[in-house]
Structures are given as C-alpha cells and as structure tokens.
C-alpha positions in Angstrom: 157.7 124.7 30.7 161.4 124.1 30.9 163.6 126.1 28.5 164.2 122.7 26.6 165.3 119.3 27.5 169.2 118.7 27.6 170.8 116.2 24.8 170.4 112.7 26.0 174.1 111.9 25.4 176.8 114.6 26.1 179.8 112.5 27.0 182.8 111.9 24.6 182.3 108.2 25.1 185.9 107.5 26.3 186.1 103.9 28.0 184.7 104.2 31.6 185.9 100.7 32.3 189.5 101.6 32.7 188.9 103.7 35.6 190.3 102.8 39.0 193.0 100.6 37.6 189.9 98.2 36.3 189.9 96.8 39.8 186.2 96.5 40.0 185.6 94.4 36.6 184.3 90.9 37.6 184.4 91.6 41.3 181.6 90.8 43.7 180.7 94.1 45.3 178.0 94.4 48.1 176.4 97.6 48.5 174.2 98.3 51.5 171.7 101.3 51.2 171.6 100.6 47.3 168.1 102.0 47.0 169.1 105.5 48.4 170.5 108.4 46.7 174.1 107.9 46.8 173.8 104.1 47.0 171.9 104.1 43.5 174.7 106.3 42.0 177.3 104.0 43.2 175.6 100.8 42.3 175.2 102.3 38.6 178.9 103.3 38.5 180.0 99.7 39.5 177.6 98.1 37.1 179.3 100.1 34.3 182.8 99.4 35.7 181.8 95.6 35.3 181.3 94.6 38.8 178.6 92.0 39.8 176.8 94.2 42.2 174.9 92.8 45.2 172.4 95.4 46.9 171.2 94.7 50.3 168.7 97.6 51.6 165.1 98.4 52.7 162.7 99.4 49.7 163.5 102.8 48.3 163.0 105.4 50.9 161.2 107.8 48.6 158.6 107.6 45.7 160.0 108.2 43.1 163.4 107.2 43.7 166.6 107.0 41.5 166.7 103.3 42.1 163.3 102.7 40.6 163.6 105.4 37.8 166.7 103.6 36.7 165.2 100.1 36.9 168.3 99.1 38.9 166.5 95.9 40.2 166.9 94.4 36.6 170.6 95.3 36.4 171.9 94.0 39.8 171.0 91.7 42.6 168.4 93.3 44.6 168.0 92.1 48.2 165.3 93.6 50.4 166.3 93.4 54.1 166.9 95.3 57.2 170.3 96.2 57.9 170.0 95.3 61.5 168.8 91.6 60.6 172.0 89.9 61.3 170.7 86.4 60.4 169.8 87.5 57.0 173.0 89.4 56.7 175.0 86.6 57.4 173.0 84.5 55.0 173.7 86.9 52.3 177.4 87.0 52.9 177.6 83.0 53.0 175.6 82.8 49.6 177.2 85.7 47.6 180.8 85.8 49.2 181.4 89.5 48.4 185.0 90.7 48.1 184.5 94.5 48.9 181.6 96.0 50.9 180.3 99.6 50.7 178.1 100.2 53.7 175.6 103.1 52.9 172.5 102.0 54.6 171.4 104.7 57.2 168.7 107.0 58.3 170.3 110.1 56.6 168.0 113.0 57.6 168.6 115.2 60.5 164.9 116.2 60.9 163.9 112.6 60.8 166.4 111.7 63.6 164.5 114.4 65.8 161.2 112.8 65.0 162.5 109.1 65.8 165.6 109.1 67.4 165.5 105.6 68.5 165.3 104.2 64.9 168.0 106.5 63.7 170.4 105.2 66.4 169.3 101.6 65.7 169.8 102.0 62.0 173.1 104.0 62.1 174.9 102.5 64.9 173.7 98.7 65.3 173.3 98.6 61.4 176.9 99.3 61.2 177.7 96.7 63.9 175.8 94.3 62.3 177.4 94.6 58.7 180.8 94.4 60.2 179.8 91.4 62.3 178.8 89.6 59.2 182.1 90.2 57.6 183.9 89.0 60.7 182.3 85.8 60.8 182.0 85.1 56.9 185.7 86.0 56.0 186.8 86.5 52.3 186.0 90.5 52.4 189.1 92.3 51.3 187.7 95.9 52.1 185.1 97.5 53.9 184.1 101.3 53.3 181.9 102.6 55.8 180.0 105.9 54.7 179.3 108.1 57.7 179.0 111.9 57.5 180.8 115.3 57.8 178.6 115.9 60.6 180.4 113.4 62.8 182.6 116.3 64.1 181.8 118.2 67.3 180.4 121.5 66.2 183.0 124.1 67.0 181.6 126.9 64.8 185.0 126.9 62.8 185.2 128.6 59.3 188.0 126.2 58.5 187.6 122.6 57.7 187.6 119.7 60.2 190.4 117.3 59.8 190.0 113.6 60.4 191.7 113.7 63.7 189.4 116.5 65.0 187.0 115.6 67.9 184.0 113.8 67.1 180.5 114.7 68.6 176.9 115.1 67.5 174.4 117.7 68.7 171.3 116.1 67.1 170.6 112.3 67.0 171.7 111.9 63.5 175.0 113.4 64.1 175.5 111.7 67.2 174.5 108.2 65.5 177.0 108.9 62.9 179.9 109.8 65.5 178.8 106.6 67.2 179.2 104.5 63.9 182.6 106.0 63.5 183.4 104.6 67.1 182.1 101.1 66.1 184.1 101.0 62.9 187.2 102.1 64.9 186.7 99.5 67.4 186.2 96.8 64.8 189.3 97.8 63.0 191.4 97.9 66.3 189.9 94.4 67.4 190.3 92.6 64.1 193.3 90.7 64.5 193.0 90.1 68.4 193.6 86.7 69.8 193.1 85.2 73.1 193.1 81.8 74.8 190.0 79.9 76.1 190.5 76.4 77.6 193.8 75.5 75.8 192.4 76.9 72.3 193.4 80.2 70.8 190.3 82.1 69.6 190.3 84.9 67.1 188.1 87.9 66.8 187.8 87.4 63.1 188.2 84.5 60.6 190.2 86.4 58.0 191.9 89.8 57.3 189.9 92.7 56.1 190.8 96.4 55.5 188.5 98.6 57.4 187.8 102.4 56.7 185.4 105.1 57.2 184.5 107.9 54.9 183.0 111.3 55.7 181.6 113.6 53.0 180.2 117.1 52.9 176.5 117.8 51.5 176.1 116.0 48.2 173.7 117.2 45.5 172.9 115.6 42.1 169.9 114.2 40.2 167.9 111.5 41.7 167.7 112.8 45.3 164.0 113.0 46.3 164.4 113.4 49.9 162.4 116.0 51.8 164.1 118.8 53.8 167.2 118.9 51.1 167.7 122.2 49.3 168.0 121.4 45.7 165.5 118.4 45.7 163.0 120.9 47.3 163.8 123.7 44.8 163.8 121.3 41.6 160.3 120.1 42.6 159.2 123.7 43.0 160.4 124.6 39.7 158.7 121.6 38.2 155.3 122.5 39.8 156.1 126.3 38.7 156.0 127.4 42.4 158.3 129.5 44.5 160.4 127.8 47.2 160.6 128.8 50.8 164.3 129.1 51.7 164.7 128.5 55.5 168.5 129.1 56.2 169.7 131.3 53.3 173.2 131.9 54.9 174.0 128.6 56.2 177.5 127.3 55.0 177.7 123.7 53.7 180.6 121.9 51.7 178.4 121.3 48.5 179.6 118.8 46.2 178.0 116.6 43.5 177.5 112.9 44.6 180.0 111.5 42.2 182.8 113.2 43.9 182.8 111.4 47.2 181.6 108.3 45.3 185.0 108.6 43.3 187.0 109.0 46.5 185.0 105.9 48.1 185.9 103.7 44.9 189.6 104.9 44.9 190.0 104.1 48.5 188.8 100.6 48.1 191.2 100.3 45.2 194.0 101.3 47.5 192.7 99.2 50.3 192.4 96.2 48.2 196.0 96.5 46.9 197.6 97.5 50.3 195.4 96.2 53.0 197.5 97.6 55.8 198.1 101.2 54.7 194.7 102.8 54.4 192.8 101.5 57.6 191.8 105.1 58.5 189.0 107.7 58.5 188.8 109.9 55.3 187.3 113.1 54.5 186.2 113.9 50.9 185.1 117.3 50.3 184.5 120.0 47.5 186.9 122.0 45.3 186.1 125.5 46.9 187.9 126.5 50.0 185.6 129.5 50.3 182.3 129.4 51.9 179.3 128.7 49.8 175.8 129.7 51.2 172.5 128.2 50.6 171.2 131.1 48.8 173.9 131.3 46.3 173.1 127.6 45.4 169.5 128.2 44.8 170.0 131.4 43.0 172.3 129.7 40.4 169.8 126.8 40.1 167.1 129.3 39.4 169.1 130.8 36.6 170.0 127.6 35.0 166.4 126.3 35.0 165.3 129.2 33.1 161.6 129.7 31.9 158.9 128.5 34.5 161.1 129.0 37.6 159.3 131.0 40.2 162.4 131.7 42.4 162.3 131.4 46.1 161.3 133.5 49.0 163.5 133.9 52.2 161.2 132.9 54.8 162.9 131.6 57.9 160.5 129.4 59.9 159.9 130.8 63.3 160.4 127.5 65.2 163.2 125.3 63.9 165.3 122.4 65.4 169.0 123.0 65.7 171.1 122.9 62.5 174.9 123.5 62.2 175.4 127.0 60.7 178.9 126.4 59.4 180.3 123.0 58.3 183.4 122.3 56.2 185.7 119.5 55.9 189.5 119.4 55.1 190.4 116.7 52.6 194.2 117.1 52.5 194.8 113.6 53.7 193.0 112.1 50.5 194.9 114.6 48.2 198.3 113.7 49.6 197.9 109.9 50.2 195.2 109.0 47.5 196.0 111.7 45.1 192.4 112.4 45.0 190.9 115.6 44.1 187.4 117.1 43.0 186.6 117.3 39.4 183.7 119.7 39.7 183.3 123.2 40.9 180.1 123.9 43.0 178.9 125.8 40.1 179.3 122.7 37.8 177.6 120.5 40.4 174.7 122.6 40.4 174.5 122.6 36.7 174.6 118.8 36.5 171.9 118.6 39.0 169.6 121.0 37.1 170.3 119.1 33.9 169.4 115.8 35.3 166.1 117.1 36.7 165.2 118.8 33.4 165.9 115.4 31.7 163.7 114.0 34.2 160.9 116.6 33.7 161.1 116.2 29.9 160.5 112.4 30.3 157.5 113.0 32.5 156.2 115.7 29.9 156.5 113.2 27.1 154.0 110.8 28.8 156.7 107.9 28.7 157.5 105.9 31.7 160.7 107.6 32.9 164.1 105.6 32.5 167.0 107.4 33.7 169.4 104.9 33.7 171.1 106.3 30.5 171.1 109.8 31.7 172.8 108.7 34.8 175.4 106.7 32.9 175.9 109.8 30.7 176.4 112.1 33.8 179.1 109.6 35.1 180.7 109.6 31.8 180.8 113.5 31.6 182.2 113.4 35.2 184.9 110.9 34.3 185.8 112.9 31.2 186.3 115.9 33.3 188.4 114.2 35.9 190.7 112.8 32.9 190.8 116.3 31.5 192.1 117.3 35.1 194.4 114.3 35.1 192.9 113.1 38.4 194.5 109.8 39.1 191.5 107.5 39.5 190.4 108.4 36.0 193.5 107.7 34.2 
C-alpha cells in the first residue's frame, strides 16, 4: 500500500493558454513520436494550449503507455505510421498542412540499439531525413524542431557540461545514430535555400522557407514513462510490486530533469523560430538546474523516501557483464539561457517528487478498480509546472 494518493488537482488554475505568447492557439502542429513518453506529454501540453495536434507514430512502444492512459487518441489526430514511410509522410503533410513540426519519433533505448543496431540507425537517421524531406517538398512549415539527445557528444569523460559546439560522436549505436541525425539536420538546414541550374531552369532544394533546429536534452524523468532499463520507471514498478530494485550503476552521473523542462524549451524555441526564422536555426542544449553532479543512487534514495510505506528499497548489485554506458554526462545550456531567456523551473529533487506523485496517482487508480484515466493528472502536473515557472519569472510562462 502507498501512503495515500495525492490530491487530484494541486494547481492554482491560472490560465495555461497564455504561455508561450499564445502562439500555439489554433495552430496546426505535427508531432512525430506522439505515442512515446515525451511525445505524449508534448501532445497534452499543445492540446491544452489550444493547438490542433496531429500525431504521426507507430503504436505506443510500451503497454501500458502514457498515450493510452490519457486516451489521447480521442483528443488529437492520431495517425499510425512508420517514420521511414516517405509516401505516407508526404500524404500526411499534403492533407494536414502543419505549420510547426516537432520530430520525436525515435528508437530511444541504448540497450535496444545494441540488440538491433540496424533498426536504430534506420529509425533515428533515415526517419529524420524522411520527415525533413516531406517538409522540403510540401512547404508551409514555418519551423522544424528535431529532438536528438545529450548523448550525441563524443564521450570525453568531462565533469563539465558539453556545449553545442563540442565534437559529436557516439560510442554505442544509439548515440551514433543521434549524432548522425544531427548531421542530417545540419545538412538540410545548410542546403535549404540552395539553387542550381538544369537545362535553362533554376532548380531549388526546397519549395518554401523553413526554420530548422535540433535540440539536445539530458536524461528526463516524469510520470508515464514505462520503458525498460530506465532507473525511475524500474524503481516505481518495484515499489508498486512491493519488491526491491537492483541498482546497476549507482555512481553514474546524469543530467536529470523532469520531461516538462526540455519540452518547455522546445516550445519556447519554436516560438522564437516562428517569429524570427533566420535567428534561431541552431543546435540547442536544454539541461537541469543543478551544475553539481547527481548520481543515480541519490535519485533512487529520494524516490524511496517519497514513496513511503510499501517501498522495499534497492540493492546495489552491479551486473557482471554489461554493455558500455557513459559514466559521466552533463550538458551546458548557457546558450538557451542567454538567447532564449530559458531556464529550468524544478530542482532535481522536485522533479523526482513530481514523478513519484504521478506514479502514486496511477497506482491509486489501479487499486480503486477503475479504468485508469491519467489525462487530468498530467494536465494538473503541467499546470503546477507552469505555476512554478511563473513564480520564478521564467519568460515563456509570463
């Protein structure tokens, strides 16, 4: 038993729709990967901002999933498709004519990339190229925000954060595929306005201008992530089952942040790209508030305290044979602070608390015997986040 379900509504109820200069109200927004963890949260937020959201993705990658638990198929246009299906993508762009595209469709798990590297490269690299090519041919898209990863950087073992200008690399297939996706995005951005002559005719690379940016975020946490081999989802499932969790890498350092943090950055960047198309076509890091290292064990220890009764804790049992994982990974987000006036709203402790609260609400719904509906819980979490950002005078929330 958990120590008690959190209240259904915690936010003060201030108007969420006036965030981001109200630029998304009435806009047609395409989100690839909307059935995934971050994609579902982005789709919920855009829906609450008054956007017309079109989602293009495979079916949810996990069962359960935040997409299904929030019944998002009833609140947005839900299109099932492979991001590498160029013909279908072209048809979607022709039919729906989106104004802004957030590209999140990906194979996001490092271990899965070792198990099937070909599929990882196909989805993450060629999928990115297919989406950009659909935009190139369709026209009418004002801004493209391609979501990659903080793992695009060559692993230097640095304790300080990687900057956007640092060398890209990729030890494992996942990291390499995301670094390659960055190269694809940069190539399309640089080629977008190119012209050449063929048989007395001037040819153009693209039919209309589009602002193109890539975004790199650290390890995100939050409710609704049901993926395997992720530390808090694994631990929350163990808490619900009343079992201890095996902690593989207790001393690994990651830039932990709540999923809503980078999503707020993606949205705020898209606003700037929409308003000033020539000024923000770059790569962008979005990282957590903490500049000091946060190890995995600290994250789990706090989650155990917050869960309370019924939590069986964890055991430190490193696996004897493990694929390579980066031990130290941090990103520097000074560019976003200076050029976008963006900053995080939560400390890492607050991010963990919000994650635990979501899982407790989900657990309480399961125990009540009702069919879970987490949409209202997610909206409440977004509103609490918005209220926190407003209290800190963060620019996008005003």
